[in-house]
N, C-alpha and C positions, 0 to 999 in steps of 0.2 A: 717853242714846241718841244714836244718830249724829245726828238731826236737831236736838236740843239743841247739841250740839258746832259745829254749824253756824250757828245762828240769829244770832251776832254779827255774822258778816261779810255785809253784805247790799249791798255800795257797788259792786261790779262786777256788771255786766248779764251773765246767761246768753248771751245772744244779742246779737251785736253785728255786724249786717247792715253798717253802714258800716265796721267794722274788717276785714270779710271782703272788702269790694269793695277796699280799700285796698291790699292787696297781695296777689299770688297765693300757692298752698299753699306753692310753692319758697322766695318771699321772706319768707315768716314762719318756716319753719323756719332758714333762714340767720341772720335776724335774731335768733332764739333762740341759736343756737351762737355768735354774735357776741357777745351779751351774757354768755352763760355764760363765752366764753373771757376775756373782760375782766373779769369778776366784777363788773358792773355790779348795784347792789343799791338803786338809786333808782329813782323812777318806773316800777315794776313793773306798774302796772295793764294795758297791753296785753297782757303776757304772761298775767297771771291772767286777764284776758278770753279769751284764747285756749284755756284748757282747757275752754270752752264753745263752742269752734268746731264747725262742721257738719262738718268734714272729721277722721276721725281719726287721721291723720297728725300734724295739728296739734295736736290734743289731747294725743299721746302726747310729742310734742316740747316742748311748754309743761310738762307736768308733769315732764320729766327736768330742763329747766333750772331750775325752781322748786325742785326737790330737789337739785340741784347747789349752788344759790345759798343753801340753806337759809333761804329766804325765811317766816319764821314769820308774817308777815302773811296769807300765802295758804293757812294751814291749813284755814281753814273750808271754804273753796272746793274745797280738794282732797277733804276727807272726803265732800264730795257726790258724790263720785264711788265710793264704796267700794261702793256698791249697782248701779252702774251694769250694765246688761244685758251690754254688751260684758265679757268677763272680762279680756282684754289691760288696757283702761283700767282696770278696778278695781286689777288687781295693779301698775301703773305708778302708780295713787295711792297705794296703800299703801308701795310702795318710796319713793316722794318723801317720806312722812310719815315714814319710818324714817331718811332722810337728813337732814331737818329736825332730828329728833332732840328733839321736845317730849316729855317724860314724861307731860304732861296728856293724852296720845293714847292711852295704855297701855289705860285702861278701854274706849274706843271700839274699839280693834282687838280685845279680847278679847269682846266683844260681838259683833263681827263674825264672828268664827271661829265663834260658838256657833250664830249663826243663818243664816250661810251653807250653801249646799249645793254650792258650786262648790268641787272639789278644789284648783284652780289658786289660787283666792282665798285658800283656808285654809291653804295652804302658805306664799302668800306673806305670811299673818299671822305665821304662825309664825317665818318668817326675820326678819321686822322686830321681832317682839317678842324674839328672842334678842338682839337686839343694841339693843333701845330700853330693854327692862325694867329697872330696878335690882334689885327684888326677883323671883329666876327662879322660886320656887317654881310657884307658879301655871302658868305657863309650861312648866316641866318636866312637872308634871301634864297638861297638855293635850296635849303631845307623845308623853309615855308611852301615853297612852291611846288616841290617834290612831294610833301606830305598831301598836299591839296590835289596831287593828280589823281584823275579818274582811272587811271590805265595801268598801275602799278599794283603790286600784289600786296597783301595783308603786311606779309613780313617786311618789305620795304617802306611801308608806310611806318610802321612802330619802329624803324629804324631812324627815320626822320624824325618822329617825335621825339626820339631818345636825345637826339643833337639839339632840338630846339629847346629840350627841357634845360639842358647842361648849360648852353652859352646865350639864350635868349632872355633877358631880364624882363622883358616887355609880354611874356609869353601870357596867352589868354587861359588861365588855370581852370577857371569856370568851365569853357568849353572843352578843354580837354579831358576834365573830370568828368564832364558828363556824358561823354562819348565811352571813356574807359570804363566806367562802372559797369557795362553791358558787355565789354569785350575783354576776354581773359589776357590775351596777347598784350594789349594797350595796357592794361592794370599791371602787369608785370614789368613793363618796361617803365611807367609811370613809378613804381615801387623801387625798382633798380637804381635809377637816378637819383630819385629822393633821399635813399639811404645814405648818400654820399653828402648831401647839405642838410646838416639840422634844421636850418630856416625855411627851408623849402619843405623839408619833411613835414614840419609843424603846420603850414599852410595847406598843404595835399591831405593830411589826416582829416582837419578841419572841414576840408571840404567835401572829401568822400564822406564823413559822415551826415553829411547834409543831403546827399543822395542816396542813405542806406536804403530806402525802401526800393530802389532801382538795382541792387547789389544783385548780381548771380550768386548761386550755391559757391561756385568756384571763386569768384572774385572775393565774397564773403570771408572764404577761409585765408586767401591772400591778405585782406584787410588786416584780420585779426591777428595774422603774424606780424603786420607792418607796424600797428598800432601797440606794440607789444608794454608800453609803459601804461596803457588804459587811462592816460589823464584827459579830463574833459568830462562832463557831465554825459554827453550825448554818444561818445565813444565808450564809455563805461556800460551805458544802457544797450548800448549795440551787442557789446561783448558777452552780457548778462542774457540777452535775447538768444544768443548763439548757442550760449550751454544749454539751453532749453529746448534747440532744434531737434528735429528726429535723425538729423545727417549726423552718423556715427563720427564721419572722417572730419567735419566742423566740431563737434565735440573734442575730438583728438586734438585738433588745433587749438581749441583754446585751453587745455589742459598743458599743452606743449609751451603757452605763452605765459601761464600762470608761475609765479616765481622767479621770472626772467629779469626783473626790471624792478629797482629800488621803490621807484617812483609808484608802484602798485601798493606798497605798504599802507598807505593813507585809506586804503579801500579792502584792506585784507577781511575785516568784519564781514562785507558784504559777500566776498566770495567764499568767506569758510562757512557762514551759512548757509550759502547753496551747496556746497560740497557736504555739509553733515546731513542734509535732508535726502539725498539721492546715492545711489550706487548704481554703476554700470552693470548690465548682465552678461556682457562680454570679458572674458578674463583678461585679453589684452588691452581694451579699453580703461578697464579699471584699474591696471598697472600704470596706464599713462596718467592716471588721476593720483594713484599714491605717489607717483614721481615729483607731481606737481606740490603735492603736500609737504614731500621731504624738502624741497627747494624754498616753500615758505617759512619752514621751520630754521633753515639754515641760519645762524645766528641767533641763537634762541633768546638771548639775555634781551636784545632788542625787541623780538616778536612777541613774548608774553606779554608786554605792556601795550601790545595793540588790540588785543582781545578785549572786547566788555565782558565785565561780570556776569552779565545776563547769558550770552553767549557761552562762555566757560559752562556756567550751569545748565545749560541745554545741552552741550555735548556731553556733560559727566550723565544728565539723566537718560539721554538716548543709549548710551553704554550700558547703563542697568537695564534696560527696557529690552534693547536686543539681545542682550547675554541671556535674560530670563526667557526669550522667546527660543532661541536657538538650544538653549541646553534642557528646558522642556520637552522641545519636540525631538529632543537625542535620545529620549528614555523609550526604548521598543517594548511595545505593547503585546507583541507576541512572543511565545518563548522561541528561540533558536535553537534550542538543544536537539530537535530531530530535524532531517532534512526540509520537509515543507517550511516549518517554521523559520529555517535558515534561509531557504529562498525567498519567502515573503518578506521577511524584514530586510534584506539586504536589497532586494530588487526594489521595494517601496521605497527606501531611502534613496538610492540611487537616483528614481524617478523625482523623488521631492527636491532633490538639489539639482540636477542638471537636464531635466526633461521639460518640456513645455506641453502646453494643452494638445497641440497637433499629435505629439509623439505618445503622450498618455492616451487619447481615444484611439488613435491608431491600432496599439498595442491591444487595449481592450477589444476593438471590434475584431482583430485578428483571433484571441482569442475565443471569441464567440462564432468563430468559423465562417468570417465574412471573406468572400473571395476578392475583395478589392485589395487586400494587401499579402504579398508575397513575403516568405520566410527572408529572401536576400535584400528585399526594401528594407524591412523593419531592421534587421542587422545592420545594413548601412547607415539607417537613422540613428541607431542606439550608438555607434562607433564615431558618427558625426559630432554626436554630443559630447564625447568623452574629451573634453578639453580642458587642461589643468586638473584633472581629478584630483581629489584629495587622497591620501593612502587609506583612510579609514574607507573610501568607497570603490576600491579596486574589487573586493568580493561582490558588491552589490552589482558593478558592471558586468561581471561574468555569470551572476546569477540572472539578471535579466536576460543574457545572451541564452542562457541555457533552457529559461522559461519559453523563448520564441522558438528553439531548435526542436522542443518537445512539448508541444502545446495538449497532447492527449493524456499526459501522466495525470494520475490520480491526484484528487485535490484542486484541481486547475479552478473548480468553480470558487472556493476559499480564496485562491489566489487572486481573479480577478475582482473579488471583492474588495480585498484590502487595497489592491491596487486602485481601483475606483475612487477610494477616499484619501487616497496622496495627496496631501496639499503641496503645491507645488511653490517655486520661487525661494528656497530655503537658502541657495547660494547666495542669492541677492541679499537674505536677511545677513547671513556671514559677511559678505563683500560689505556693507552699510557699517557692521560692527568693526570690521577692520580699517574702514576708513576713518571712523570716528575715534579709534585707538591710537591711529598716526597723529589725528587732529589734537588730540590731548597731549602729545609730546610739546605742543606750544606753549602751554602751561602747565602747572602742577597742580592734578586733581588730588590734593591731600584727603580730602574728606572719603575719597573711594578706593585708598590704596590697597585695602583688602580685596576688593572686586576684581581689581587686574591683575591680581596674583593667582586669586581663583579662576579666571579667566584663562590664565597662562596654562595652570596646572590643568583644569578639567580639558582644554583642548589638545594638551599634549598627551593626556591619557586617551583621548577620543581620536587622537592620530588625526586632528585638526590641522596640521603643521604650520599653514600659512596663518591661521588665526594665533595660534601660539606665538608666533613671531612676531606679529603686531603687538601682541601683549607684553612679550618681553622687552622691546624697544620702549613701549610706554611706561614700563614700571621702572627703568633707569631713573626718570624723574622723580621718582617716590621712594625708591628704597636701594641706593647702590651697592649696599652688602649683599642683598637676597638676591638681587640680579645677578652678582658676580657668583654665587654659588649655583644658580641656575646656569649661567654659562659654562662654569666648569664641568658640573654635570654632563651638557650637552657636547662639549668637545672631547670629553673622554670615550677612547674607543673601550668597546666596539661602538661606534655612533649609531644610532638608533633613527635619525632623521637629519638626512643632508641639510634640508632648509634650517633647522635650529643650529646645527653646526656653522654653518656659514653665516647665520645672524650673530652668533656669538663671537665670530671671527671679527665681525664689523665694529663690534662693541668693546673691542681690545684698548683702546686707548682712552677709555672711560673706566676701567679696571684695573686693580692694581697687577702688575705685572709679575711681580714675585709669587703673587698667588696662582696665575694660571699659567706661566711660562712651561711648567711640567706636563701638563696636558697638552700644550702646543707642541712639545718636542715628542711627545707620545704619537700626537695626531700625524704629524709628518713622517714619524717612524713606520706606524702602522698602517696609515691609510694609504690607498692607491686610488681612490675616487679623484677624477681630474676636478670636477667641478670645487670641492672642498679645498684639493690642493690649489688651485690657481686662487680663489677667493683668500687663503691663508695667506698665500705668497705676496699677492695684490696689498692686503692689509699690512702685512708685515712692512713691506717697502716704503708705505705710505707713513709710517709712524716713526716718532723718535725714541722708541722705547730703547732702554740699555740692555741690548741683546749679550748674554753670556758666550763663552767660546762653544759650551755644548751645542747650542742652539745654532749656530754658524756651522759647525760641521756636520750636524744633522743635515742641514740644508745643503751643503757642498755633496753629501752623499747621493742626493738625488740626481746628480749628473752621471753617478753609476748604475744607478737602478733604472730611470726614468727613460722612455723612446719618446713621450708626447713632445713634439716641437714646442708645442704652446707652453706647457709646463717647464721644459727646459729654458726658454725664453724669460720664463719668470723668474727663474733660479739666477738667471745669470743677472738680470736686473737687480735683484736683491742684493747678491754678492757683490756687486759693482760699486754699490751704494753704500753697503754697511760694512762689509769686511774689511779687515786689516791686511798689511801686507804679509803677515805671517801664515797666511795660507797659500800664498803664491806657490811654494815648492810642492804643497799636497795637490793643488791644481794642475801643477805641471806633471805630476805623478798621474794623477787620472788622466790627464790628455793622452798619455804615451799609452794608456790601456784601452783608450776609447775608440769607438767607430768611428769613420769619416765625418759622419753628419754632425757629430755632437762637437768635434774638433774648433770649428770656427768661433761658436760661441764660448767655449772655455777661453780661447785666446783674447776675446772680446773682452772677456772678464777678469783675464790677468792685465789687459792693458789700461782698463778702466780703474782699477785697485792702485795699479803702479802710477798712474796720471794724479789721482786724487790724492796718493801719499807721497807725491814728487820723488818717486823712486825711480829716477831716470838715467840713471847712472849705474845701473847694476849690470856687471859684467855677466852674471848669470843668466840672466834675462836676453842679453845680446846673443850668448852662445847657443840659448835655446831656439831663439827665433832664426838664426842662422840653420840650425840641424832642421827646422821644420822648411826652409826653403830648400835645402841640400835633399831633403829625404821624404817631405810631406807630401800630402794628395792636393789634388787642384784644389778642392775646396777649402784648405788652411792657408794656400798660400798668399790670397789676398790680405787676409786679416793680417797674416805675420808681416807681409812688405808694408803694409801702410802703418803697422804698430813699430816695427826699425826705422819707417820713416821719420814717426814722432819722436824716436828718441834722438835724431839729428844724425843719423848714419847714411853717409853718401853713397854705400852700396847700394840703399834699398831703392834710390830713384833711378839706377841702370836695371835693377831687377823689374820695377815699374815699366820702363820703356820695354824692357824685353817681353814682358806680360801683354802689354798692349800691341806689340807686333805678332807676335805668335802663339799666344794662347786662345783660348776657345772664349766665345762670346759672353758665356757665364761669368768666366774669371776676369774677362775685362770688365764687366758691369760691377761686379762685387770689387774690383781694384778701384773703379771710379768711385761706387759709393763711399768706400773707405778715405 
């Protein structure tokens, strides 16, 4: 019985009032995490005592620590919590016993399963037994009986199902799968367990495919993620059907799966064929599709050989056709040199790109004087349509709002007539062109190289910067020299387009560094746009370019001028990986002049540079760190003391102990992290 298993362990007091007053709750929990992180396995009586603390948070924390440390001596104390009135504590105790892993506890757990009435406890027992028991027969029998019970909840049944799948080699997969395809909870558990076992996963994927006509919409999404390799004819057919479904979430899932498994490459032709023919109207979905194409294009030398000549020709032909459609429609037929012409051309083009038939008819009826439409409702509808608006169409958005706000102005009959002949869906044409340009990166469209640079030039001048970005990426395959010139122009301040500047930054590793480095230095010096700076720092950090001292100092100076935590973090990351020790004294000088929030990041950067360059016995560094500990603020001390500790300084450990005893919670947490 449970009481018998606990009888041997009586040395730890169940109540320790002195212990509770010694440290606050947060301090005890922090101490548990420190002990756990350092793998301390001696003198654990204080932690064992904490499992009888009056505060539930401390009890759970202590149980977690003892379980992770696999402390066999605490088994008897932990078992006392098996029958605790709080099921969360009971479950934590059961999980800890499972982590400790003593086979002697199997009978105690089986007895608990048979006597307990709590579903959470019984499920915790089953999960622990599935990993603990050497002989699984009795556990399998318990799980089968529990799963077939008519009185338990769906959650408990799913738990039992998971145990059966994990340990019962004779489980009836046909029966399990036939039920799971119409139950999202069971399907999730089936997938969770199968992911751990490649052989089981292969069988489950095949069996789910056989029940594809019964898959719920939610389970079809789960299955698409699960069967990521798309191997097997039936599985791939289900995937292509899912790409055609009306459900945006299902299509989003399909896009997320594409390009995530090398086994898909044998089917790239069919996937690319589908992608080339379609485009999403919703910007966020189309961005997901573009990310899928970019994943497919990784490792271009391998991928280019996968596409058939016919498919390459089809993509090239579609690029020509879509560009023709878009550039012709971009020519304005009404003069915009006067106010009414300006209103007409701008508002009509906005409607053609971002409006649908409902919005168009609502505006036309409103202008005719229909009482079914209010000004507020229409303004709200126009604002709702303004998602990922191109710079070219900012004026059109404002023009349409002006028309709605003043429908009685002279010339509105002419405005109505022009809006009535607006041809909708142009953004989808543009998205389809962008998609095909990204697809063209998977091969070299030599015959149409002029068209791609024409698209870039036209789109940049027309301020359709997302289209220009796609053309810039595609042109790299055709003419690296002209791409380099285009990137240099896009990077040089004053930056006209953030999108094109960021695109150029992402192409750095394919360009001649000596050509673009001056533009990057100027960009870092003169630009304060956070998105450009963040992307520039990310690109520089990820590259292996030969950075000169001028660029390093330019980046370092961002510590002085920037206050954005994200930018400062990227600056620290770049310098930590790329800078040499000759900038450490400059960083110390910057540290002394900086506000408190910047100082931990600067110390961390100095530490990374010193460690990477094996500068661990520098007297000047130790003196700097001692000064921070004597005179520094609370934000800097955790970084300084952990740096000093890494230098092998004995005093650092005493400072750490003092922080853990007396400092505030934030300072303790940062010290533990360090």
